[in-house]
C-alpha positions, 0 to 999 in steps of 0.5 A, a space after each residue: 452481503 454488504 453493498 461494497 459496490 456502492 462503498 467503492 463507488 463513493 471512493 471512486 467518486 471522491 477520487 475523481 472529485 479530488 483530481 486523482 485518476 483511477 488507473 486500474 480496476 480488477 474483478 476476480 470473476 472466478 470468485 463468486 463473492 464479488 471481490 474487486 478493487 481499484 488502483 488510484 493514482 494520487 500525487 505520483 503514488 498508486 493507492 490500492 483499494 480492495 473491496 471484499 464483501 466479507 470485510 467490515 470496511 474497504 482496505 486502502 494500501 500504498 507501497 514504496 518499493 526499491 527496484 533493481 533498475 536503479 542500482 539497488 541490489 538485494 546484496 547491498 540492502 539490509 536484511 528484512 528482519 532489521 527493517 521489521 525491528 525499526 518499525 516495531 521500535 517506532 511506536 509513532 509509526 504504528 500508532 494509527 488505524 492500520 498496519 505497516 508491512 516490510 516488503 522483502 526480496 530474495 535473490 540467489 541461493 541463500 535464504 536471506 530476505 532483504 528489505 525491499 520496501 514498505 506497504 501501508 494498509 488502512 481501513 477506508 470506512 466507505 460503507 458509511 453513507 456520510 463518507 465524503 471527499 474530506 474522508 477520502 483526502 484524510 485516508 489518501 494523505 495518511 497512506 501516502 505520508 505514512 508510507 513515505 515516512 516509514 520508508 525514510 525512517 527505515 532507510 535512515 536507521 539502516 543506512 541505506 544510501 538513497 543518494 541520487 536514487 528515488 524509491 519507485 512507487 509500485 505498479 503491482 500487477 493485477 491480482 489473479 484471485 483472492 485478496 490483493 493485500 497480504 
């Protein structure tokens, strides 16, 4: 078993040194493998750090999501498939050590899944004892920038009217068990 607690400690230390806040931690006690994670707030974005002892690295994720509260309704948003096409067609968006997922929502009786946001996931190589504040800043900056850029590109390409509206950063609920990123 990898020493994922020490690796997550390096990330937590770097977060504090960077002036970020650890806003939530979770430990899936029912999971005897020792899977746990951190939610770090950096520049008004919640970064989710997932520590799975079976993985080669920690996973970092950032979510930019629309909500129903600010006047966004699934009936006014484009289909999620169209958003996936935009992501697939833009090679510059996908040219990094990670992945971009389109978040979906479904409302009503039809099976149409509409675009609800973007989740960017990338590895955090904190098992390396040389992991530093500089490495942390690079990962966090990339997650925040890439998530917002992907969201803006999809919104622009699909003519989503964001006038006067701001995407809401995720405050995802604590995972019940298993991996926190899908």
